[in-house]
C-alpha atoms as a printed R data frame, in Angstrom:
    type eleno elety resid chain resno      x       y       z
1   ATOM     1    CA   MET     A     1 -8.812   3.925  -4.030
2   ATOM     2    CA   SER     A     2 -5.402   2.716  -5.159
3   ATOM     3    CA   SER     A     3 -4.887  -0.917  -5.982
4   ATOM     4    CA   TRP     A     4 -1.183  -0.928  -5.146
5   ATOM     5    CA   PHE     A     5 -1.626  -3.789  -2.693
6   ATOM     6    CA   HIS     A     6 -2.975  -6.057  -5.434
7   ATOM     7    CA   ARG     A     7  0.025  -5.221  -7.610
8   ATOM     8    CA   VAL     A     8  2.416  -5.989  -4.764
9   ATOM     9    CA   LYS     A     9  0.663  -9.268  -4.121
10  ATOM    10    CA   LYS     A    10  0.667 -10.080  -7.839
11  ATOM    11    CA   TYR     A    11  4.340  -9.356  -8.500
12  ATOM    12    CA   VAL     A    12  6.064  -9.862  -5.158
13  ATOM    13    CA   TRP     A    13  4.014 -12.410  -3.236
14  ATOM    14    CA   ASP     A    14  2.929 -14.835  -5.931
15  ATOM    15    CA   GLU     A    15  2.198 -18.370  -4.681
16  ATOM    16    CA   GLU     A    16  3.899 -19.919  -7.694
17  ATOM    17    CA   LYS     A    17  6.881 -17.645  -8.278
18  ATOM    18    CA   THR     A    18  7.830 -16.516  -4.765
19  ATOM    19    CA   PRO     A    19  6.869 -19.218  -2.252
20  ATOM    20    CA   PHE     A    20  9.028 -17.836   0.567
21  ATOM    21    CA   HIS     A    21  6.230 -18.110   3.121
22  ATOM    22    CA   LEU     A    22  5.808 -21.871   2.600
23  ATOM    23    CA   LEU     A    23  7.767 -24.542   4.414
24  ATOM    24    CA   PRO     A    24  9.912 -26.686   2.085
25  ATOM    25    CA   VAL     A    25  7.770 -29.762   2.800
26  ATOM    26    CA   GLU     A    26  4.641 -27.858   1.638
27  ATOM    27    CA   MET     A    27  6.103 -26.832  -1.731
28  ATOM    28    CA   HIS     A    28  5.717 -28.521  -5.050
29  ATOM    29    CA   LYS     A    29  8.578 -28.921  -7.521
30  ATOM    30    CA   LYS     A    30  7.887 -25.804  -9.591
31  ATOM    31    CA   GLN     A    31  7.843 -23.592  -6.492
32  ATOM    32    CA   ALA     A    32 11.068 -25.175  -5.241
33  ATOM    33    CA   HIS     A    33 12.711 -24.652  -8.626
34  ATOM    34    CA   ASN     A    34 11.664 -20.990  -8.673
35  ATOM    35    CA   GLU     A    35 13.055 -20.342  -5.202
36  ATOM    36    CA   LEU     A    36 16.331 -22.116  -5.960
37  ATOM    37    CA   PHE     A    37 16.621 -20.184  -9.230
38  ATOM    38    CA   ILE     A    38 16.187 -16.821  -7.475
39  ATOM    39    CA   TYR     A    39 18.730 -17.813  -4.807
40  ATOM    40    CA   ALA     A    40 21.230 -19.002  -7.413
41  ATOM    41    CA   ALA     A    41 20.740 -15.875  -9.526
42  ATOM    42    CA   ILE     A    42 21.418 -13.512  -6.619
43  ATOM    43    CA   GLU     A    43 24.386 -15.491  -5.317
44  ATOM    44    CA   GLY     A    44 25.670 -16.011  -8.867
45  ATOM    45    CA   ILE     A    45 25.625 -12.274  -9.591
46  ATOM    46    CA   LEU     A    46 27.559 -11.557  -6.394
47  ATOM    47    CA   THR     A    47 30.047 -14.315  -7.243
48  ATOM    48    CA   ALA     A    48 30.452 -13.071 -10.825
49  ATOM    49    CA   ILE     A    49 31.298  -9.587  -9.539
50  ATOM    50    CA   LEU     A    50 33.849 -11.162  -7.204
51  ATOM    51    CA   ILE     A    51 35.331 -13.212 -10.072
52  ATOM    52    CA   PHE     A    52 35.806 -10.122 -12.246
53  ATOM    53    CA   GLY     A    53 37.498  -8.319  -9.361
54  ATOM    54    CA   ILE     A    54 39.781 -11.283  -8.714
55  ATOM    55    CA   LEU     A    55 40.685 -11.549 -12.399
56  ATOM    56    CA   ALA     A    56 41.535  -7.853 -12.443
57  ATOM    57    CA   GLN     A    57 43.832  -8.323  -9.446
58  ATOM    58    CA   ILE     A    58 45.505 -11.358 -10.995
59  ATOM    59    CA   PHE     A    59 46.059 -10.011 -14.505
60  ATOM    60    CA   MET     A    60 46.471  -6.281 -13.921
61  ATOM    61    CA   ALA     A    61 48.323  -6.273 -10.601
62  ATOM    62    CA   GLY     A    62 49.954  -9.694 -10.864
63  ATOM    63    CA   LYS     A    63 48.722 -10.859  -7.453
64  ATOM    64    CA   ILE     A    64 48.682 -14.638  -7.789
65  ATOM    65    CA   ALA     A    65 47.688 -15.035  -4.137
66  ATOM    66    CA   TYR     A    66 44.081 -14.614  -5.339
67  ATOM    67    CA   VAL     A    67 44.140 -17.832  -7.411
68  ATOM    68    CA   PRO     A    68 42.669 -20.035  -4.606
69  ATOM    69    CA   LEU     A    69 39.807 -17.560  -4.179
70  ATOM    70    CA   LEU     A    70 39.265 -17.624  -7.950
71  ATOM    71    CA   LEU     A    71 39.104 -21.433  -7.929
72  ATOM    72    CA   TYR     A    72 36.634 -21.376  -5.004
73  ATOM    73    CA   SER     A    73 34.462 -18.823  -6.828
74  ATOM    74    CA   LEU     A    74 34.454 -20.881 -10.025
75  ATOM    75    CA   MET     A    75 33.563 -23.997  -8.015
76  ATOM    76    CA   LEU     A    76 30.729 -22.036  -6.416
77  ATOM    77    CA   MET     A    77 29.411 -20.967  -9.833
78  ATOM    78    CA   GLY     A    78 29.453 -24.592 -10.983
79  ATOM    79    CA   ALA     A    79 27.624 -25.684  -7.830
80  ATOM    80    CA   LEU     A    80 24.968 -23.006  -8.379
81  ATOM    81    CA   TYR     A    81 24.435 -24.249 -11.939
82  ATOM    82    CA   VAL     A    82 24.063 -27.837 -10.719
83  ATOM    83    CA   LEU     A    83 21.819 -26.655  -7.862
84  ATOM    84    CA   VAL     A    84 19.307 -25.151 -10.270
85  ATOM    85    CA   ASN     A    85 19.385 -28.017 -12.766
86  ATOM    86    CA   ARG     A    86 19.713 -31.154 -10.600
87  ATOM    87    CA   LYS     A    87 19.084 -30.017  -6.987
88  ATOM    88    CA   PRO     A    88 21.498 -32.408  -5.206
89  ATOM    89    CA   ILE     A    89 22.251 -31.925  -1.532
90  ATOM    90    CA   TRP     A    90 25.999 -31.478  -2.127
91  ATOM    91    CA   ALA     A    91 25.310 -28.477  -4.398
92  ATOM    92    CA   ALA     A    92 23.158 -26.954  -1.656
93  ATOM    93    CA   LEU     A    93 26.003 -27.426   0.824
94  ATOM    94    CA   VAL     A    94 28.571 -25.838  -1.495
95  ATOM    95    CA   SER     A    95 26.253 -22.938  -2.354
96  ATOM    96    CA   SER     A    96 25.632 -22.406   1.369
97  ATOM    97    CA   SER     A    97 29.332 -22.022   2.115
98  ATOM    98    CA   PRO     A    98 29.952 -18.318   1.212
99  ATOM    99    CA   PRO     A    99 28.537 -16.817   4.418
100 ATOM   100    CA   LEU     A   100 30.492 -19.345   6.478
101 ATOM   101    CA   VAL     A   101 33.656 -18.522   4.524
102 ATOM   102    CA   MET     A   102 33.026 -14.815   5.124
103 ATOM   103    CA   PHE     A   103 32.507 -15.411   8.851
104 ATOM   104    CA   GLY     A   104 35.799 -17.331   8.861
105 ATOM   105    CA   LEU     A   105 37.612 -14.522   7.069
106 ATOM   106    CA   LEU     A   106 36.192 -11.953   9.476
107 ATOM   107    CA   PHE     A   107 37.218 -14.104  12.420
108 ATOM   108    CA   TRP     A   108 40.711 -14.659  11.022
109 ATOM   109    CA   PHE     A   109 41.494 -11.183   9.669
110 ATOM   110    CA   GLY     A   110 38.959  -9.037  11.514
111 ATOM   111    CA   PHE     A   111 36.936  -6.115  10.197
112 ATOM   112    CA   HIS     A   112 38.437  -3.213   8.329
113 ATOM   113    CA   PRO     A   113 39.684  -0.598  10.818
114 ATOM   114    CA   ASN     A   114 37.430   2.077   9.314
115 ATOM   115    CA   ASN     A   115 34.254   0.048   9.919
116 ATOM   116    CA   THR     A   116 32.018   1.487  12.602
117 ATOM   117    CA   SER     A   117 30.006  -0.599  15.040
118 ATOM   118    CA   PHE     A   118 26.939  -0.016  12.872
119 ATOM   119    CA   ASP     A   119 28.772  -1.363   9.798
120 ATOM   120    CA   LYS     A   120 29.831  -4.446  11.727
121 ATOM   121    CA   LEU     A   121 26.285  -4.977  12.977
122 ATOM   122    CA   ILE     A   122 24.800  -4.700   9.481
123 ATOM   123    CA   LEU     A   123 27.391  -7.043   7.957
124 ATOM   124    CA   GLY     A   124 27.045  -9.561  10.784
125 ATOM   125    CA   GLY     A   125 23.252  -9.470  10.565
126 ATOM   126    CA   PHE     A   126 23.323  -9.937   6.797
127 ATOM   127    CA   LEU     A   127 25.681 -12.909   7.082
128 ATOM   128    CA   ALA     A   128 23.573 -14.444   9.878
129 ATOM   129    CA   PHE     A   129 20.418 -14.085   7.745
130 ATOM   130    CA   TRP     A   130 22.269 -15.658   4.807
131 ATOM   131    CA   VAL     A   131 23.306 -18.658   6.940
132 ATOM   132    CA   ILE     A   132 19.743 -19.127   8.204
133 ATOM   133    CA   TYR     A   133 18.351 -18.881   4.671
134 ATOM   134    CA   SER     A   134 20.960 -21.370   3.439
135 ATOM   135    CA   VAL     A   135 19.447 -23.933   5.807
136 ATOM   136    CA   ARG     A   136 16.158 -23.450   3.929
137 ATOM   137    CA   ILE     A   137 17.933 -24.051   0.608
138 ATOM   138    CA   PHE     A   138 19.386 -27.264   2.031
139 ATOM   139    CA   ASP     A   139 15.904 -28.356   3.210
140 ATOM   140    CA   ILE     A   140 14.416 -27.667  -0.220
141 ATOM   141    CA   CYS     A   141 17.038 -29.858  -1.903
142 ATOM   142    CA   ARG     A   142 16.633 -32.562   0.736
143 ATOM   143    CA   ASN     A   143 12.846 -32.687   0.232
144 ATOM   144    CA   TYR     A   144 12.851 -32.158  -3.543
145 ATOM   145    CA   PRO     A   145 12.565 -35.856  -4.577
146 ATOM   146    CA   GLU     A   146  9.412 -36.292  -2.444
147 ATOM   147    CA   MET     A   147  7.718 -33.088  -3.622
148 ATOM   148    CA   ALA     A   148  4.584 -33.222  -5.736
149 ATOM   149    CA   GLU     A   149  4.830 -32.198  -9.371
150 ATOM   150    CA   THR     A   150  1.960 -29.688  -9.094
151 ATOM   151    CA   VAL     A   151 -0.282 -28.134  -6.474
152 ATOM   152    CA   ASN     A   152 -2.781 -30.537  -4.926
153 ATOM   153    CA   SER     A   153 -6.115 -28.774  -5.360
């Protein structure tokens, strides 16, 4: 019999490293740090890709209209760094802003004309999930000072 389930549980659903099934008030500080680190790493990678694209547009095409977006992206990277190291509530709010900014851009400019209804549904669902998960990040930072240092056994 295969032991694939034990490997999945060991590497994907580890109590210490991936505490996604716990409420923020039930976590201890190491679990909260791990979850914030994973969130910041994923959002930081997406933001870094965006920054490189913006820099290419600014320097290669001369489009200086992208400078405000570059400044926002750099501010977001700084907030993600502070979020992982200090865990203040303001950093959680700033790092939670990208899905709201994207919703605003979609509301203001609309979807690309070539997007199908399925594409719009997937993008809208992803952004809605991101907003809901950002509330969890905010709750983790709000409860972080009261969290225990280790697991109470």
